[in-house]
BALOBA-1460 file (C-alpha; in Angstrom, 3 decimals):
// residues 336
<rec num="1" residu="m" x="-81.888" y="-13.437" z="45.438"/>
<rec num="2" residu="k" x="-79.414" y="-10.976" z="46.341"/>
<rec num="3" residu="l" x="-77.993" y="-9.063" z="43.528"/>
<rec num="4" residu="t" x="-74.946" y="-6.682" z="42.651"/>
<rec num="5" residu="f" x="-74.349" y="-4.161" z="40.224"/>
<rec num="6" residu="d" x="-72.119" y="-6.841" z="38.787"/>
<rec num="7" residu="t" x="-74.740" y="-9.361" z="38.287"/>
<rec num="8" residu="l" x="-77.662" y="-6.969" z="37.839"/>
<rec num="9" residu="r" x="-77.289" y="-6.920" z="33.951"/>
<rec num="10" residu="s" x="-76.705" y="-10.572" z="33.571"/>
<rec num="11" residu="h" x="-79.547" y="-11.269" z="35.668"/>
<rec num="12" residu="l" x="-81.915" y="-9.025" z="33.625"/>
<rec num="13" residu="a" x="-81.192" y="-10.765" z="30.505"/>
<rec num="14" residu="g" x="-83.879" y="-13.032" z="30.940"/>
<rec num="15" residu="e" x="-87.737" y="-12.586" z="32.018"/>
<rec num="16" residu="p" x="-87.421" y="-10.121" z="34.949"/>
<rec num="17" residu="a" x="-88.833" y="-11.298" z="38.612"/>
<rec num="18" residu="r" x="-92.015" y="-10.179" z="39.950"/>
<rec num="19" residu="a" x="-90.215" y="-7.855" z="42.869"/>
<rec num="20" residu="y" x="-86.890" y="-5.660" z="43.053"/>
<rec num="21" residu="l" x="-85.851" y="-4.033" z="45.819"/>
<rec num="22" residu="v" x="-83.248" y="-1.341" z="45.624"/>
<rec num="23" residu="s" x="-81.840" y="0.296" z="48.763"/>
<rec num="24" residu="g" x="-78.992" y="2.784" z="49.585"/>
<rec num="25" residu="d" x="-78.014" y="6.610" z="49.886"/>
<rec num="26" residu="e" x="-76.067" y="6.836" z="46.893"/>
<rec num="27" residu="a" x="-78.749" y="8.449" z="44.687"/>
<rec num="28" residu="l" x="-76.491" y="7.959" z="41.453"/>
<rec num="29" residu="l" x="-76.186" y="4.108" z="41.486"/>
<rec num="30" residu="v" x="-79.806" y="3.878" z="43.345"/>
<rec num="31" residu="g" x="-81.471" y="5.969" z="39.922"/>
<rec num="32" residu="e" x="-79.260" y="3.882" z="37.531"/>
<rec num="33" residu="a" x="-80.173" y="0.715" z="38.943"/>
<rec num="34" residu="a" x="-83.860" y="1.393" z="39.018"/>
<rec num="35" residu="d" x="-83.388" y="2.494" z="35.017"/>
<rec num="36" residu="v" x="-81.847" y="-0.507" z="33.976"/>
<rec num="37" residu="i" x="-84.735" y="-2.717" z="36.094"/>
<rec num="38" residu="r" x="-87.360" y="-0.409" z="34.466"/>
<rec num="39" residu="a" x="-85.819" y="-0.674" z="30.731"/>
<rec num="40" residu="s" x="-85.914" y="-4.649" z="31.223"/>
<rec num="41" residu="v" x="-89.232" y="-4.519" z="32.848"/>
<rec num="42" residu="r" x="-90.655" y="-2.404" z="29.705"/>
<rec num="43" residu="r" x="-88.986" y="-4.685" z="27.024"/>
<rec num="44" residu="a" x="-90.747" y="-7.794" z="28.729"/>
<rec num="45" residu="g" x="-94.198" y="-6.049" z="27.993"/>
<rec num="46" residu="f" x="-94.895" y="-4.344" z="31.224"/>
<rec num="47" residu="e" x="-95.656" y="-1.038" z="29.487"/>
<rec num="48" residu="e" x="-97.478" y="0.728" z="32.221"/>
<rec num="49" residu="r" x="-96.108" y="2.443" z="35.423"/>
<rec num="50" residu="e" x="-97.486" y="3.308" z="38.505"/>
<rec num="51" residu="v" x="-95.441" y="5.482" z="41.172"/>
<rec num="52" residu="h" x="-96.526" y="5.424" z="44.741"/>
<rec num="53" residu="f" x="-94.824" y="7.728" z="47.464"/>
<rec num="54" residu="i" x="-95.375" y="5.970" z="50.818"/>
<rec num="55" residu="e" x="-95.562" y="8.266" z="53.556"/>
<rec num="56" residu="r" x="-98.211" y="7.071" z="55.670"/>
<rec num="57" residu="v" x="-99.926" y="3.658" z="56.653"/>
<rec num="58" residu="a" x="-102.923" y="4.439" z="54.410"/>
<rec num="59" residu="d" x="-100.692" y="4.956" z="51.526"/>
<rec num="60" residu="w" x="-100.675" y="0.896" z="51.429"/>
<rec num="61" residu="e" x="-104.115" y="1.158" z="50.598"/>
<rec num="62" residu="g" x="-103.577" y="2.555" z="47.221"/>
<rec num="63" residu="v" x="-100.892" y="0.130" z="46.542"/>
<rec num="64" residu="r" x="-103.217" y="-2.598" z="47.446"/>
<rec num="65" residu="a" x="-106.055" y="-1.272" z="45.109"/>
<rec num="66" residu="s" x="-103.411" y="-0.758" z="42.288"/>
<rec num="67" residu="s" x="-102.071" y="-4.335" z="42.713"/>
<rec num="68" residu="n" x="-105.671" y="-5.668" z="42.447"/>
<rec num="69" residu="n" x="-107.022" y="-3.442" z="39.696"/>
<rec num="70" residu="l" x="-106.784" y="-4.738" z="35.862"/>
<rec num="71" residu="s" x="-104.842" y="-2.016" z="33.335"/>
<rec num="72" residu="l" x="-107.142" y="0.017" z="31.610"/>
<rec num="73" residu="f" x="-105.384" y="-0.878" z="28.628"/>
<rec num="74" residu="g" x="-104.871" y="-4.686" z="29.003"/>
<rec num="75" residu="s" x="-101.266" y="-4.196" z="29.197"/>
<rec num="76" residu="r" x="-98.948" y="-5.321" z="32.312"/>
<rec num="77" residu="k" x="-98.092" y="-2.792" z="34.718"/>
<rec num="78" residu="l" x="-94.734" y="-1.873" z="36.831"/>
<rec num="79" residu="i" x="-95.760" y="-0.820" z="40.595"/>
<rec num="80" residu="e" x="-92.999" y="1.062" z="41.911"/>
<rec num="81" residu="l" x="-93.034" y="2.050" z="45.473"/>
<rec num="82" residu="r" x="-90.972" y="5.067" z="46.896"/>
<rec num="83" residu="l" x="-90.056" y="4.473" z="50.754"/>
<rec num="84" residu="p" x="-87.009" y="7.186" z="51.583"/>
<rec num="85" residu="s" x="-86.762" y="6.193" z="55.188"/>
<rec num="86" residu="g" x="-86.552" y="2.627" z="54.531"/>
<rec num="87" residu="k" x="-88.967" y="1.781" z="57.244"/>
<rec num="88" residu="p" x="-92.308" y="0.493" z="56.159"/>
<rec num="89" residu="g" x="-93.765" y="0.073" z="59.946"/>
<rec num="90" residu="v" x="-95.313" y="-2.929" z="61.069"/>
<rec num="91" residu="g" x="-98.711" y="-2.174" z="58.936"/>
<rec num="92" residu="g" x="-96.232" y="-1.417" z="55.681"/>
<rec num="93" residu="a" x="-93.907" y="-4.857" z="56.438"/>
<rec num="94" residu="n" x="-97.466" y="-6.596" z="56.607"/>
<rec num="95" residu="a" x="-98.570" y="-5.170" z="53.312"/>
<rec num="96" residu="i" x="-95.264" y="-6.234" z="51.683"/>
<rec num="97" residu="v" x="-95.507" y="-9.362" z="52.807"/>
<rec num="98" residu="e" x="-99.141" y="-9.901" z="51.567"/>
<rec num="99" residu="l" x="-98.286" y="-8.366" z="47.955"/>
<rec num="100" residu="l" x="-95.553" y="-10.492" z="47.283"/>
<rec num="101" residu="t" x="-96.758" y="-13.818" z="48.378"/>
<rec num="102" residu="n" x="-97.933" y="-15.164" z="44.909"/>
<rec num="103" residu="p" x="-98.071" y="-11.947" z="43.155"/>
<rec num="104" residu="s" x="-100.002" y="-11.247" z="39.967"/>
<rec num="105" residu="p" x="-98.275" y="-12.577" z="37.137"/>
<rec num="106" residu="d" x="-99.406" y="-8.667" z="35.121"/>
<rec num="107" residu="n" x="-97.566" y="-6.873" z="38.294"/>
<rec num="108" residu="v" x="-93.737" y="-6.215" z="38.909"/>
<rec num="109" residu="y" x="-93.086" y="-4.369" z="41.962"/>
<rec num="110" residu="l" x="-90.054" y="-1.860" z="42.119"/>
<rec num="111" residu="m" x="-89.276" y="-0.497" z="45.848"/>
<rec num="112" residu="l" x="-86.416" y="2.233" z="45.910"/>
<rec num="113" residu="t" x="-85.535" y="3.069" z="49.659"/>
<rec num="114" residu="g" x="-82.374" y="4.556" z="51.543"/>
<rec num="115" residu="k" x="-79.930" y="2.231" z="53.284"/>
<rec num="116" residu="l" x="-81.317" y="-0.116" z="55.328"/>
<rec num="117" residu="e" x="-80.212" y="-0.461" z="58.875"/>
<rec num="118" residu="r" x="-78.729" y="-3.998" z="59.794"/>
<rec num="119" residu="e" x="-81.862" y="-5.268" z="61.857"/>
<rec num="120" residu="q" x="-83.814" y="-4.389" z="58.521"/>
<rec num="121" residu="n" x="-81.655" y="-6.849" z="56.408"/>
<rec num="122" residu="n" x="-83.293" y="-9.726" z="58.115"/>
<rec num="123" residu="s" x="-87.099" y="-8.850" z="58.137"/>
<rec num="124" residu="a" x="-90.069" y="-10.534" z="56.893"/>
<rec num="125" residu="w" x="-90.391" y="-8.006" z="54.268"/>
<rec num="126" residu="v" x="-87.090" y="-7.694" z="52.842"/>
<rec num="127" residu="k" x="-87.030" y="-11.444" z="52.749"/>
<rec num="128" residu="a" x="-90.064" y="-11.149" z="50.814"/>
<rec num="129" residu="f" x="-88.459" y="-9.222" z="48.122"/>
<rec num="130" residu="e" x="-85.735" y="-11.869" z="48.099"/>
<rec num="131" residu="s" x="-88.156" y="-14.647" z="47.785"/>
<rec num="132" residu="a" x="-90.198" y="-13.023" z="45.010"/>
<rec num="133" residu="g" x="-87.461" y="-11.480" z="43.229"/>
<rec num="134" residu="a" x="-84.362" y="-9.765" z="44.216"/>
<rec num="135" residu="w" x="-82.707" y="-7.228" z="46.416"/>
<rec num="136" residu="l" x="-79.847" y="-5.161" z="45.518"/>
<rec num="137" residu="p" x="-77.884" y="-3.066" z="48.288"/>
<rec num="138" residu="v" x="-76.133" y="-0.285" z="46.942"/>
<rec num="139" residu="w" x="-73.003" y="0.516" z="48.603"/>
<rec num="140" residu="p" x="-71.316" y="3.723" z="48.592"/>
<rec num="141" residu="v" x="-68.084" y="3.746" z="46.801"/>
<rec num="142" residu="e" x="-64.761" y="3.556" z="49.023"/>
<rec num="143" residu="v" x="-62.624" y="6.533" z="48.921"/>
<rec num="144" residu="s" x="-59.602" y="4.590" z="47.667"/>
<rec num="145" residu="r" x="-61.601" y="3.321" z="44.848"/>
<rec num="146" residu="l" x="-62.940" y="6.678" z="43.446"/>
<rec num="147" residu="p" x="-60.128" y="7.872" z="41.418"/>
<rec num="148" residu="q" x="-60.685" y="4.332" z="39.316"/>
<rec num="149" residu="w" x="-64.586" y="4.810" z="39.541"/>
<rec num="150" residu="l" x="-64.167" y="8.369" z="37.852"/>
<rec num="151" residu="r" x="-61.847" y="6.732" z="35.118"/>
<rec num="152" residu="t" x="-64.392" y="4.316" z="34.354"/>
<rec num="153" residu="r" x="-67.023" y="6.446" z="34.279"/>
<rec num="154" residu="a" x="-65.094" y="8.835" z="31.877"/>
<rec num="155" residu="s" x="-63.898" y="6.299" z="29.628"/>
<rec num="156" residu="s" x="-67.897" y="5.107" z="29.059"/>
<rec num="157" residu="l" x="-68.189" y="9.035" z="27.825"/>
<rec num="158" residu="d" x="-65.093" y="8.620" z="25.527"/>
<rec num="159" residu="l" x="-63.185" y="11.247" z="27.665"/>
<rec num="160" residu="e" x="-59.702" y="11.152" z="28.685"/>
<rec num="161" residu="l" x="-58.487" y="12.634" z="32.282"/>
<rec num="162" residu="d" x="-55.051" y="12.850" z="33.510"/>
<rec num="163" residu="d" x="-54.211" y="11.763" z="37.001"/>
<rec num="164" residu="a" x="-54.184" y="15.121" z="38.372"/>
<rec num="165" residu="a" x="-57.284" y="15.938" z="36.948"/>
<rec num="166" residu="v" x="-58.884" y="12.567" z="38.471"/>
<rec num="167" residu="q" x="-57.285" y="13.434" z="42.014"/>
<rec num="168" residu="f" x="-58.937" y="17.103" z="41.885"/>
<rec num="169" residu="i" x="-62.600" y="16.155" z="40.982"/>
<rec num="170" residu="v" x="-62.351" y="13.459" z="43.972"/>
<rec num="171" residu="e" x="-61.088" y="16.001" z="46.367"/>
<rec num="172" residu="h" x="-63.810" y="18.628" z="45.404"/>
<rec num="173" residu="t" x="-66.728" y="16.223" z="44.863"/>
<rec num="174" residu="e" x="-66.063" y="14.582" z="48.217"/>
<rec num="175" residu="g" x="-67.741" y="11.437" z="47.183"/>
<rec num="176" residu="n" x="-70.644" y="13.091" z="45.920"/>
<rec num="177" residu="l" x="-71.006" y="10.418" z="43.127"/>
<rec num="178" residu="l" x="-73.942" y="12.472" z="41.201"/>
<rec num="179" residu="a" x="-71.791" y="15.777" z="41.441"/>
<rec num="180" residu="a" x="-68.846" y="13.934" z="39.770"/>
<rec num="181" residu="q" x="-70.965" y="12.554" z="36.890"/>
<rec num="182" residu="q" x="-72.404" y="15.597" z="35.989"/>
<rec num="183" residu="e" x="-69.125" y="17.388" z="36.027"/>
<rec num="184" residu="l" x="-67.756" y="14.404" z="33.771"/>
<rec num="185" residu="e" x="-70.546" y="14.935" z="31.298"/>
<rec num="186" residu="k" x="-69.709" y="18.964" z="31.391"/>
<rec num="187" residu="l" x="-66.105" y="18.123" z="30.777"/>
<rec num="188" residu="k" x="-67.394" y="15.921" z="27.726"/>
<rec num="189" residu="l" x="-68.473" y="19.038" z="26.241"/>
<rec num="190" residu="l" x="-65.693" y="21.051" z="26.771"/>
<rec num="191" residu="a" x="-62.910" y="18.114" z="25.775"/>
<rec num="192" residu="q" x="-63.746" y="18.306" z="22.156"/>
<rec num="193" residu="g" x="-61.282" y="15.333" z="21.758"/>
<rec num="194" residu="r" x="-58.206" y="16.641" z="23.720"/>
<rec num="195" residu="k" x="-57.014" y="15.055" z="26.782"/>
<rec num="196" residu="i" x="-58.486" y="16.989" z="30.286"/>
<rec num="197" residu="d" x="-55.934" y="18.073" z="32.294"/>
<rec num="198" residu="l" x="-55.979" y="20.067" z="35.864"/>
<rec num="199" residu="t" x="-56.385" y="23.431" z="34.458"/>
<rec num="200" residu="a" x="-59.484" y="22.710" z="32.643"/>
<rec num="201" residu="v" x="-60.974" y="20.772" z="35.537"/>
<rec num="202" residu="r" x="-60.268" y="23.880" z="37.712"/>
<rec num="203" residu="a" x="-61.759" y="26.258" z="35.534"/>
<rec num="204" residu="s" x="-64.677" y="24.065" z="34.698"/>
<rec num="205" residu="l" x="-65.379" y="23.560" z="38.670"/>
<rec num="206" residu="g" x="-64.712" y="27.287" z="39.208"/>
<rec num="207" residu="d" x="-67.642" y="28.140" z="36.606"/>
<rec num="208" residu="s" x="-70.261" y="25.670" z="38.140"/>
<rec num="209" residu="a" x="-72.546" y="26.951" z="40.339"/>
<rec num="210" residu="r" x="-74.289" y="23.586" z="41.788"/>
<rec num="211" residu="f" x="-70.677" y="22.773" z="43.638"/>
<rec num="212" residu="d" x="-72.333" y="25.284" z="46.188"/>
<rec num="213" residu="v" x="-74.882" y="22.739" z="47.118"/>
<rec num="214" residu="f" x="-71.815" y="21.123" z="49.459"/>
<rec num="215" residu="q" x="-71.506" y="24.713" z="50.996"/>
<rec num="216" residu="l" x="-75.383" y="24.397" z="51.442"/>
<rec num="217" residu="g" x="-75.173" y="21.184" z="53.092"/>
<rec num="218" residu="e" x="-72.283" y="22.297" z="55.330"/>
<rec num="219" residu="a" x="-74.007" y="25.439" z="56.682"/>
<rec num="220" residu="a" x="-77.434" y="23.380" z="57.165"/>
<rec num="221" residu="l" x="-75.489" y="20.536" z="59.187"/>
<rec num="222" residu="g" x="-73.426" y="23.267" z="61.351"/>
<rec num="223" residu="g" x="-77.089" y="24.682" z="62.225"/>
<rec num="224" residu="d" x="-76.045" y="28.104" z="60.703"/>
<rec num="225" residu="v" x="-79.687" y="29.049" z="59.359"/>
<rec num="226" residu="p" x="-78.903" y="32.654" z="58.143"/>
<rec num="227" residu="r" x="-75.895" y="31.422" z="56.016"/>
<rec num="228" residu="a" x="-77.886" y="28.303" z="54.804"/>
<rec num="229" residu="l" x="-80.839" y="30.311" z="53.410"/>
<rec num="230" residu="r" x="-78.674" y="32.583" z="51.824"/>
<rec num="231" residu="i" x="-76.919" y="29.986" z="49.967"/>
<rec num="232" residu="l" x="-80.173" y="28.339" z="49.038"/>
<rec num="233" residu="a" x="-81.739" y="31.601" z="47.982"/>
<rec num="234" residu="g" x="-78.297" y="32.102" z="45.456"/>
<rec num="235" residu="l" x="-78.884" y="28.767" z="44.169"/>
<rec num="236" residu="r" x="-82.513" y="29.380" z="43.260"/>
<rec num="237" residu="s" x="-81.371" y="32.630" z="41.555"/>
<rec num="238" residu="e" x="-78.774" y="31.150" z="39.319"/>
<rec num="239" residu="g" x="-80.712" y="28.126" z="38.054"/>
<rec num="240" residu="v" x="-79.412" y="25.637" z="40.049"/>
<rec num="241" residu="e" x="-81.643" y="22.537" z="39.840"/>
<rec num="242" residu="a" x="-83.939" y="22.230" z="43.088"/>
<rec num="243" residu="t" x="-83.011" y="18.325" z="42.871"/>
<rec num="244" residu="l" x="-79.268" y="19.155" z="43.830"/>
<rec num="245" residu="a" x="-80.293" y="21.556" z="46.579"/>
<rec num="246" residu="l" x="-82.781" y="19.039" z="48.013"/>
<rec num="247" residu="w" x="-80.121" y="16.410" z="47.827"/>
<rec num="248" residu="s" x="-77.488" y="18.260" z="49.591"/>
<rec num="249" residu="l" x="-79.880" y="18.539" z="52.459"/>
<rec num="250" residu="a" x="-81.232" y="15.240" z="52.523"/>
<rec num="251" residu="r" x="-77.799" y="13.815" z="52.761"/>
<rec num="252" residu="e" x="-76.600" y="15.712" z="55.889"/>
<rec num="253" residu="v" x="-80.263" y="15.109" z="57.432"/>
<rec num="254" residu="h" x="-79.672" y="11.421" z="56.806"/>
<rec num="255" residu="n" x="-75.982" y="11.275" z="57.829"/>
<rec num="256" residu="t" x="-76.586" y="12.937" z="61.322"/>
<rec num="257" residu="w" x="-78.969" y="10.282" z="61.825"/>
<rec num="258" residu="a" x="-76.913" y="7.717" z="60.766"/>
<rec num="259" residu="t" x="-73.710" y="8.883" z="62.748"/>
<rec num="260" residu="t" x="-75.604" y="9.149" z="66.049"/>
<rec num="261" residu="q" x="-77.123" y="5.367" z="65.387"/>
<rec num="262" residu="r" x="-73.596" y="3.901" z="64.703"/>
<rec num="263" residu="e" x="-71.669" y="6.011" z="67.588"/>
<rec num="264" residu="g" x="-74.648" y="4.937" z="69.913"/>
<rec num="265" residu="a" x="-74.003" y="1.285" z="68.993"/>
<rec num="266" residu="g" x="-70.434" y="1.584" z="69.516"/>
<rec num="267" residu="a" x="-69.390" y="1.847" z="65.825"/>
<rec num="268" residu="r" x="-67.019" y="4.099" z="64.331"/>
<rec num="269" residu="s" x="-68.386" y="6.532" z="62.241"/>
<rec num="270" residu="w" x="-67.092" y="6.809" z="58.465"/>
<rec num="271" residu="q" x="-67.511" y="10.694" z="58.013"/>
<rec num="272" residu="r" x="-64.604" y="12.646" z="58.461"/>
<rec num="273" residu="p" x="-64.596" y="14.978" z="61.483"/>
<rec num="274" residu="s" x="-65.797" y="18.195" z="60.604"/>
<rec num="275" residu="p" x="-66.906" y="21.344" z="63.120"/>
<rec num="276" residu="a" x="-70.225" y="21.434" z="61.497"/>
<rec num="277" residu="l" x="-70.649" y="17.592" z="62.086"/>
<rec num="278" residu="e" x="-69.569" y="18.061" z="65.617"/>
<rec num="279" residu="t" x="-72.336" y="21.014" z="66.065"/>
<rec num="280" residu="a" x="-75.053" y="18.787" z="64.554"/>
<rec num="281" residu="k" x="-74.114" y="15.839" z="67.050"/>
<rec num="282" residu="r" x="-74.988" y="18.403" z="69.883"/>
<rec num="283" residu="r" x="-78.486" y="18.685" z="68.687"/>
<rec num="284" residu="a" x="-78.873" y="15.317" z="67.086"/>
<rec num="285" residu="g" x="-80.612" y="13.498" z="69.859"/>
<rec num="286" residu="k" x="-83.446" y="16.127" z="69.821"/>
<rec num="287" residu="l" x="-84.312" y="16.320" z="66.173"/>
<rec num="288" residu="p" x="-87.592" y="15.667" z="64.820"/>
<rec num="289" residu="y" x="-86.347" y="13.020" z="62.080"/>
<rec num="290" residu="a" x="-89.844" y="11.896" z="61.104"/>
<rec num="291" residu="r" x="-90.779" y="15.557" z="60.178"/>
<rec num="292" residu="l" x="-87.513" y="16.146" z="58.511"/>
<rec num="293" residu="a" x="-88.041" y="12.905" z="56.412"/>
<rec num="294" residu="a" x="-91.612" y="14.395" z="55.628"/>
<rec num="295" residu="r" x="-90.498" y="17.887" z="54.782"/>
<rec num="296" residu="i" x="-87.981" y="15.814" z="52.225"/>
<rec num="297" residu="a" x="-90.364" y="13.818" z="50.938"/>
<rec num="298" residu="r" x="-93.023" y="16.773" z="50.384"/>
<rec num="299" residu="a" x="-90.293" y="19.181" z="48.378"/>
<rec num="300" residu="d" x="-89.383" y="15.787" z="46.434"/>
<rec num="301" residu="r" x="-92.982" y="15.503" z="45.420"/>
<rec num="302" residu="m" x="-93.114" y="19.409" z="44.543"/>
<rec num="303" residu="i" x="-90.481" y="19.417" z="42.536"/>
<rec num="304" residu="k" x="-91.684" y="16.436" z="40.416"/>
<rec num="305" residu="g" x="-95.248" y="18.267" z="40.126"/>
<rec num="306" residu="q" x="-96.890" y="15.937" z="42.523"/>
<rec num="307" residu="l" x="-98.030" y="18.244" z="45.149"/>
<rec num="308" residu="g" x="-98.883" y="21.654" z="45.350"/>
<rec num="309" residu="g" x="-96.383" y="24.335" z="46.590"/>
<rec num="310" residu="d" x="-92.735" y="25.510" z="46.349"/>
<rec num="311" residu="a" x="-90.001" y="23.048" z="46.872"/>
<rec num="312" residu="w" x="-87.496" y="26.124" z="47.719"/>
<rec num="313" residu="d" x="-89.744" y="27.265" z="50.536"/>
<rec num="314" residu="e" x="-90.216" y="23.717" z="51.776"/>
<rec num="315" residu="m" x="-86.261" y="23.320" z="51.956"/>
<rec num="316" residu="s" x="-86.125" y="26.742" z="53.775"/>
<rec num="317" residu="l" x="-88.622" y="25.301" z="56.201"/>
<rec num="318" residu="l" x="-86.407" y="21.864" z="56.216"/>
<rec num="319" residu="i" x="-83.155" y="24.132" z="57.288"/>
<rec num="320" residu="v" x="-84.727" y="25.698" z="59.967"/>
<rec num="321" residu="e" x="-86.301" y="22.414" z="61.553"/>
<rec num="322" residu="f" x="-82.672" y="20.705" z="61.039"/>
<rec num="323" residu="a" x="-81.276" y="23.399" z="62.928"/>
<rec num="324" residu="g" x="-83.614" y="22.360" z="65.807"/>
<rec num="325" residu="r" x="-85.642" y="25.576" z="65.694"/>
<rec num="326" residu="r" x="-89.340" y="25.747" z="65.195"/>
<rec num="327" residu="a" x="-90.952" y="26.083" z="61.948"/>
<rec num="328" residu="l" x="-94.301" y="26.144" z="60.486"/>
<rec num="329" residu="p" x="-96.481" y="22.907" z="60.815"/>
<rec num="330" residu="l" x="-96.535" y="20.445" z="58.030"/>
<rec num="331" residu="a" x="-99.786" y="20.715" z="56.143"/>
<rec num="332" residu="g" x="-102.579" y="19.035" z="57.506"/>
<rec num="333" residu="t" x="-100.691" y="18.702" z="61.012"/>
<rec num="334" residu="r" x="-100.510" y="20.851" z="64.110"/>
<rec num="335" residu="a" x="-97.606" y="22.513" z="65.124"/>
<rec num="336" residu="a" x="-95.452" y="20.314" z="68.147"/>
C-alpha cells in the first residue's frame, strides 16, 4: 500500500506491517515518519533494533544474515536500512525482493532513502515494499503552504506567532523545515506565554549561529572553497551541531544533481535561480556524485560514532570535491 502523512497514524493504530519504505529529501519529515513507525513497531513487541548503512553490495549480506538470525533475547526485531542514494543497484534490488518475499513474522523492515526518481517508483524493489507493507513518499512542503505549516507546528507547541513573524521565518529559513522547526522550539523557550512578534523573531534569528549553515551551503554550491571552509570552521568553533552542517552540504549536493537531471530531461527546475546554482551547473556534469555520496555517508556515520574519524574533516574534503577539485582518496580506495 501507499501511505501519506494523513494516513500513517491511522494505519499504525493496528498491527504494523512487515515492511516500510520512507523516501524523500525533507530530513525533518522523513525522521518524524520514521520515529512514528519505530514507536508503533516497539509497542507491537519488536523490542530490538538493528541499523544497517548500505554503501556497497556486500552490505546486503549482513542484512540477510540479520534477517535469518534469531534474536539473542528471544524478541522480535526491527531491521532498519539506511540508503541515502535511493539506488540499491541490481544486487541490492534483488536482495530486497528476496527479503520481502514471505518475510519472517519476527522481523519488520524499515528503509529510509532520499527522494526516488520517477523510474524507481515502479521498480520491483519498491513494489516489494508496497506488497509486503507500505511506502510513504515524503514531499517538500510547497512554498505557498509554508506559513500554514509553521502555524500548525507552532500551535502544537502552544506557541502563538503574528503574521509578520511567520513570514519572516519563512523567508529566512528558505524552506529548510528542520531549521524552521528548531527556531519554533527556541521561540517556545523565549515566549513564556506571550505572543511572538516580528521583533522577537528577528532577535532570535540574529542570535542563532546555526542559520549560518545556509551560508555554508551557498558557498559550497558556488564552489567558493576558501569561504566555505571558513564558515565550516566558524560553525565548529561556535558549537553548531555537525548534523546541521552536513545536512546543508548534502542538500546542495543532491539539489545540484537533481537539477541537472530534471533539466536534462526537459523539466523545469523548482529551485530559485541564484549565481551559486549557475556556477554549480557548469561543473555539475563532471562531479563524482558516487564519491560525494560516500563522503556524506561517512561523515554521517562519524557523527553517530559508527565510524572512526572526524566528521568535520570529512566535510572539508566533501567541500573540496564538490567544487570539482582533487581531495584525499576515500579510505580503502585509490585516488582517481
